[in-house]
N, C-alpha and C positions, 0 to 999 in steps of 0.2 A: 460400821467399824471395820468390816472386811475390806471395803474400798480404801479406807484410810491406811490400813495395814499394808495393803498391796502397793499403794503409792509410796509408802515409807521404804518398803523393800526395793522397789524399782529405783528410787533415788539413791539408796545406799549402794546398789549394784552398779549404777551408772558411775559413781565415784570410783568403785573398785575396778571397773572396766577401763576407765580413763588412765589408770596407773598401770594396767596390766599389758603385757605384750600381746600381739595378735596370735591367736591360737591357744591362749592360756585357758585352762579348764576352770570353770566356775565351781565354787563349793557345791557339794551335793545337796539335794532337796532336804535330806535329813539334817544336814549341818545348818542349812538356812532356817529350817523350822526351829531348831534349837536356838540359833543366834537371835532370831527376831520374835520368838515366842508366838509364832503364827501357825495356822493350819497348813497342811500340804496343798490344799486347794488354793489358798491365798498365795503361797509361794509360786505355784504353777501359773497363776494369773499374772504375776509380776514377770515371770520368765517369758510368757507369751507376748506381753507388752514389749519387752526388749527385743524379742525376735521380730515382731512386726515393725519395729523401728530400724531393723537391720543391724543391730549391735551385737547380737549373739546368734549362734546356730546350734540346733540340737542334733545330736547323733544318737539315734535309738540304741539303747543297751550300752552306751559308752558314757554319755554325759552331755553337758552344755558348754560351749566354748566361745571365746571372744572371736567374733568374725574378723577375718583378715580384711583390711582395707583394699578394695579393688579399684583400680583406675579404669574407668569406662573406656572401652575402645571406641574411638570416633568412627561413625558409620559413614560410608561414602554412598550418597544417593545420586551421584552424577549420572549413572546409567539411565535414571528415569527421565532425564532431559530429552534423550533421543527417543525413548519409548513413548513419551506423552506427546512430543511435538509442540508446536505453538498452540496456545490456548485459543479456543473458539470464541471466547468472549472475555470481557474484562475480568480480572481477578478481584474478587470481592472480600472485604473483611467484614467484621461485625458492624452492622449499621448502628449509627448513634442511637436511634430510637429503641434498640434492643439492649443497650447497656444497662447493667444493674449497678446503680450508684451506691457508694457507702452511705450508711445511715445518717451521717452528719451533713450530707450534701442537699442543697435545695434543687430538686429534680424538676426541671421544666422541659425535659427532652423526650419523655416517654411517649409511646404510641398506645399505651394500654391504660384503662381506667384504674384508679386506686381501688384497693380491696374494699374500702368502705362504700364504694359505689356499686358493688356487686350484690346480687341476691344470695348471699352466702348461706343463709339458713335453708332456703329452697334448694340450693345446689347440693348441700350435704344430705338432706333428706332424700332427694331424688337419686343420688348415687347409692345410698344405702338400700333403697327399694330396688334399684336396678340390679345391684349385686346379689340380692336375695332371690331374684326372679329368674326366668328362663334365659334372659339376655346374657347372663353370666356364662352360660355354657352352650350358646347357640351361634350359628353363623347366619347373619342376615342376608337378604337378597343383595345382589351386586349393586342395584340401583338404590338400595336403602329400604328401611322399614316402611311398609305401606302407610302406616299411621303418620309417620313423620313426613313422607311425601305429600300426603293429603294436607297436612298443616301448612307446609310451605306454599302449596298451590292455593289454598284458601286465603292465606295472608295476602298474596299478590292479587288474587281474584277480587278481594274486597275493594280494591281501588279501581276496578275496571268500570268504565262508563257504559251507559246503555248502548247496545249495538255491537259491543266488542266481546267476543267469546273469552271467558276466563280460562286460564290454563287448567289442564287435567292433572290429577296426581301422577299419571304416567309420564308427564312431561318433565318431572323432577328427578334429578340425580343427587343423592346425598354424598357429600365429600368430607374428607378429613381436614377441614379448614378452607378458607377462601383462597389461600396461596396456591393450594393444589388445584383449585378450580380455574384460576387464571392460567396456570401452566397448561392444563388440559385444553382450555378454550383456545389458547394461542397455537398450540400444536395442531389441534383438530381443525380450526377454522382458517388459520393463516398459513402455517407451514413454513419450514426452514427456507430462508432466502427470499421470502415474499414480504411485501410491505404491510406494516401495521401502523395506522394513525393513532397517536396517543397524545392526550392533552399535555401541555407543558406550561407550568409544573404539574406533577401528578404523583400518585402513590408510588413510593420508591420500590415496593414489592412487585408492582406491575412492571416496572422497568427491568428489574432483575429477572422476572419470569419470562419476559419477552426475549431478553438476551440469552437466557438459558435455552429457550426454545429455538434459538437461531434465526428469529425473524428479523427483518429490517425495520428498525424503529424510525418512524417519521414524526417528528414533533409538530404538534398543532398548537399555536399560541392560545392560551386560555387564562383569563383573569378572574376577578372576584364575581363577575357576571356570567362567566362561562365562555365558550369559544364563539368566534364570529362565524355564522353559517356560510358566509361567502368564502371565507378562508377554507372552511371544510370542503366546500364544493370544488374549489381550486385544487386542494390537496388530493381529493379523489381523482380528479381529472388528470393531474400531473403525474401521479404515481401509479395509477391503476389499482390502488388498494381496494380491498373489499371488506375490511374490518376496521372499526373504530372502537377504541377502549375509552370509556368516560365514566365520570362520577357526577350525575346530575344533581344529587342531593348532598349538601354539606361536604363538598369535595375535600379530600386530604391532599395538599395542605392548605389550600386557599380558603376553605369554608364556603365556596361558591354554591349557590342553589339556583338552578336554572328557572327562569320564568316559564309559564305555560306556553307563551308565544315562542320562546327560544326552543323549548322542547319539541314543539310541533314542527318548527323549521328544520331542526336537526333530523327528526324522524322522517320528514318528507325528503330530505336530501339523501339519507341512507337508503330509502326505498327507491329513489330515482336512479341511484347507481347500483341497484341490486346488491346491496352490501349488508353486513351485520353490524350491530352496535352491541358490544359487550358492556352491559350496565352493571357497575359495581355499587351496590346499595349498602356499603359497609356501615354507614351511620344511621340505618333505619330506626334504631331504638334510641337515638340520641338527639331527637328534636328538642328544641328549647322554645323558641318563639314561633315556630312553624312546624308543620308535620310534613314528612317526606311524601312526595308523590311519584311513585315509580313510573318511569316512562314505559317500561315493559307492559304495564297494565293497559296501555292504550294501543297495543299492537298485538294482533292475533295472526299476522302473516308470517311469523317466524323470523322477522328481521332483528328483534331484540333478544339477546341471550342475557338472562338476568341472574345475578349472583348476590346472595345474601348470606352473611355469616352470623353465627350466634356466639362466636368465641369471645369477642370483646364485651358483649352485653350480658352473657350468662356467666362465663368463667373461662380464663385462659386454659384451664385444665380440661374443658369440654370443647375440643376442637371439632366442631360440626358446622357444616355449611350446606346450603342447597343451591343448585344451579338449575334454572328453568330454561329449557330450550325445546323448540318444536321442529318436527320433521326430521330429515336426515341429519341435520346438525346435532340433534340430541343423540342419535345413534352413534355418531362419530365420537362425541364427547364421552359417552358411556363406555365405548370400546377403549378409549384412551385411559379413562379412570380405572377400568378393570385391569389393564395391563400395568398400571402404575401402582395401585394400592389394593386391588382386588375387592375390598369392601371396608366399610367403616365399622369399628367396634360396636357391637350391639348394645353393650353397656352404656357407651357414650350417647348413642342415639336414643336409647330409652330414657336416660337421665335428662337429655336436652328436651325431649318431648314432654316429660313429666313437668319440668320447670315452666315451660311456656304455655302449658295448658292449665296451670293452677290459677285460681282467681287472684291469688296474691301476686302473680306476675304483673298484672295490669296495675295493681296498687303500687308495686315497686317502680314501674316505669313512670307513674305520675310523680312519685317522690324524687326519682332520678332527674326528671326535668327541672324541678326546683333547685336541686343541688347543683346541677351543671350551670344553671343560670347564675346562681350566687357566685360560683367559682369563676365563671367567665367574666362577670362584671367586676369582681375583685381584681382580676388580672388586668382588665382594660383600664380600670381606675388607676392602678399602680403605674401602668405605662404612661398615662397622661400626666401623672404627677411627677414621677421620678425619671422618666426617659422620654422627654418630649421630642427628641430628634428621631426616635423610632416611630415610623409612620405606619399606622394601622388604616389600610384603605377601607375596610369594612368590618363591622362587628358581625360575626357569623350568627345565624339564627339556629344553628344546631352543630353537631359534631363535637370534637374534643380540643380543637386547636385555634390559635390565633396566628395569622400569617403577617409578619411584621417586616417592613422594608427599612433598611438602615441607609444613612447618607451614602451617596455613590462612591465617595472617597474612602469609605470604611475598610480597614484591613480586617476582614471577617475572621480569618483563622486566628489572628491575634486576639480579637475580641473574645472568641470562644475559649481560647487558651487561658487568657487572664481571668475570665469569669470562673473557669473551672478551678484555677488556683485560689480564687477567693471563696470557693465553695458553692458555685452555681453551675449546674450542668445544662448546657444549651444544645440545641440541634441546628447546625448550619443549614440554611435552606438549599444550598447547592445540591444536596443529596436527593432532592425531589425533582430535579431537572433531567430530562433524557438527553439534553445537549448542554451547551455552555449556559450557565445562569445569566439572566438578563440584568441582574442587580444583586447586591448583597441582601439576603433575607435571613430571618430566623423563623423557625416554627416553634411556637411556645404552647405547651400542653397545659390546659387548666384542669385536667382530670387526674393529675398525679397526686402523690402523697403530700401531706402536711400543707394544706392550702394557706394556713396561717402565716407561713413563711414566704408566700408569693410576693408581698410588697417588699420584703427585705431583698429577695432575689432580684427584683426589678430595680431596686435602689442601687444595688451593686452593679448591675448592667449599666444603669445611667451614669454612674461614676466612671466606669471604664470608658464608655463612649465619650464622655466629657474630657477625660484625661487624654485620650488619643487624639481628639480633635484639637486640643491645645498644643500637643507635642508635635 
């Protein structure tokens, strides 16, 4: 009732203010109490609402007055042009994959799994336990909680073949998300102005991290089978690069999963040139028809720097990742991490460790595999039925995305624009290329919300493609 009375008073005073001149004094609280038959508390709540909206101003001991309309003085920020100088890298806007769509949109663009694919019950319970424990009031070691370091090391070590020494917990550095890890790795291992080999297409966040670090990005062609080892060797030889960034398992955006033979050839090439491979195992928990095989598990010489995040598989609110590096490379990365973020919240580390060490975590991952398979197959079927000119080179065996090539003559910006106007949000593939796109592509995410609408979204895409082809 109090809320209803407050709203009634607020609306009545808005009408009074609209007819009053600027600076006019509002009726006193006592008068308003009498007029509306409300309590002083309710009247004050209405006045606070109006003040928060900028309609009135209170003068203690004097009263409440209609606020004068003030024309904002335009600010001149031209001086910043000289102070900042030319930008060191491209100016970035919000990436398509990070857009939050309206509820009525069919979202095929996102890079994150839908809420129903997350272990929500485990996450909530873990955060509650962490908040009640010592983690809520303690500062963890700079390299991370020892228990979480041990977990990351054991996870990678479980894939190590006989004769290869598994990583030690002390080889692990805990990070506030994999994006931070990429930035630290590129700064520490490459350095500003020096070349970094990077698959093309590849994860857009890696492209941004490389450019922010000021390194020279050298694109390496890579398709649904991965890169050509001969091209890799030529690139090392031609550029003098000593670092390669790659995603051997379920690459974003192509879905590529390297064969064991290709992985061995790439690792041999990296060793031959005395180089590093920064392995981004972002989709480790998203296998569908195959399990990921980290390349880092087969290297104990310090050539592979391994990055694994829990943000997508546990919760976007739990930004925790681990980077595994050996030798001086690990010390350089740790020094960079310390200077950038000092340490990762103990609460988030404790919660992440709690989730992934629960027996229910493995149960969740088994169910997730089936859910992703159903969603992927639904989207693949819709493409084949409703958008036959959208070519899917390969059905990925894991990950979250389909990489779809459109006809070469396609006006991709127009396709994306017209689909959005029709209620379908798409991610144009050009955003995943470190250089010019080689063809018009779309990255379609099958882990987004409302999978029941996927066929309708693809039907609308097919209609737009058909219409533009005819026109």
